[in-house]
N, C-alpha and C positions, 0 to 999 in steps of 0.2 A: 373342730373339723372344718376344713375350708371347702366351700362349694366349688365344684368343678366349673370350668368355663362353659361346658356344654349344658349345664343345668344351673342357671343363675338363681341366686337366693331370693325367693319372692318377698321375704320379710325385709331384706335390705332394699329391694326395689320400692316397696311400699313406704319405707322410711324416707328414702330419697325423694319420692314423689310428694310425700307430705311436707318435707322441708322446702322443696322448691315451690309448692303451692302456698305455704305460709310466707315465703319470701316474696312471691308474686303478690300476695294479698297485702303485704306491707307497702308495696309500691303503689298499688291502686286499690283503694278501699272497696270498690265494686268488683274486684277480681274474683271474690268468693262466689259471686252470682254467676260467673261465666262457667260454662260446662267444658272442662278440659279432659281429654282422654288420657294424657300422660304429661310428664314434666316438660317435654319438648313442646308439646301443643300448648301447655299452660303458659310457657314463656312467650310463644308466638302470640297468644291471645292478649297477654299483658302488654307486649310491645305494640301490637296492633291498636289496642285501645288508646295508648299514649299517642301514637302517630296519627290516628284518625280523630282523636279528640272526642271519642264517644264512650259513654259508660257501658254500653251493651252492643254486642255484635252477634250476628246470626251464627248459631252453633254449627248448623249443617254447612253453611257457606265457608265457615272457618276451616272445617275439615277438608273441604275440596281445595281451597286455596293453599292450605298448609301442605297437603299431599302433593300438589302440583309444584310448589316451590321447592320441596325436598327432592322431588323427582328431577328437577332441573339442576339442583345443587345439593348433593348429599351432605355438604358441610353447613347447610342452611341452619339446622337446629343449633349447632355450636355457635355460629355467628350471631344468631338471635339472642342466645343467652349472654354472649360477650357484650353485645350492644346494650342489653337490658342492665347488665352489671355496670357498664360504664355510665349509663344515665343515672343509676342509683348512687354510685360511689361519688360521682362528681356533681350530682344534682343539676344536670343540664336541663335548661328550659327547652321543651319540645320545639318551640319556635326558633331556637338557636341551634338545634341539633345538627341539621345539615351543614350549616355554615361552619360549625365546630369541626365536624368530620372532614369537610373539604379543606379547611385551613390546616389541619393536622395531616392531610394526605393519608387518612386512615384507610386501611383495607376494608373497613366496615362502611365506608361512604356510600356505596351503591345500595346497601340494604334498605334504608328507609324508603327510597324511591321505588324499589321492587315491591315492598309491602304495601305502600300507599297506592301504587298503580293496580295491584291485585285487588285491593278493597274498593277503590273508587271507580276503576274502569272495568274490573272483572276480568282483566287480561293478565296472564302469566306467560313469561317467555318473550323472546324477541325474534323479529324476522320470520323465517319459515317455521320456527319452533313456537311462535306465539299461539296461544289458544285462549278462547273466550270461555270462562267458567261461570260468568254471571253477566246478566244484562239488566233486566228490570230490577234485580235485587242488588246490583252494584250500588255503592254509596253515592255516586254521582246522580243516579236516578232517584234514590231514596231521599236525598237532600231536598229535592224539589217535588217530591211525589204528591204533596198536598195541592199542588197547582198543575203540574205537568205530568204526562205519562210518556215514557220513552217510545218513540216511533219504531216501527219495524222497518227493516231495509228491504223486505220482500213485498213491494207494492204490487198487487195483482195476484193471479192464481199461483198455486204452488208450482215452483219450478220455472215460472215465467222469466225470472232473472237469469236463468241459465242459458236461454236461447241467444244465439249470436244476433246482434242487431242488423247485420248485413244480409 
């Protein structure tokens, strides 16, 4: 009996999630230690670990970043999986990834920059659609956290920055 489209087969979804998780683990040995909520998020975590060069990423922050990236681009999960597949199939060195994508004029070329910007700057989106999802937990601050603490931009009492200087 075939499951209707209105009621997806949970067994099939579990099998698919398991296969993608195992595939992700084969790419990155530490991927099993990462907490992924589903196959799409698992692919995002694996690709993020490759791009950020970190064996471990904050699980709560990954959910916020992933959710925001998907909200900006519903095709983001599919693009993430496609890029992860490309890296694995062609054994692309992460340090050569952007150059390879740019040289090939790949439609996936903007993806690494979007993901790295989200993790290192804590910002998702551009222009008026940009939003800050992390500040002190962004990787640019974490990298130097043993020596520096990120400053706040609101020097003074709450709201003092909102008054017109004139």
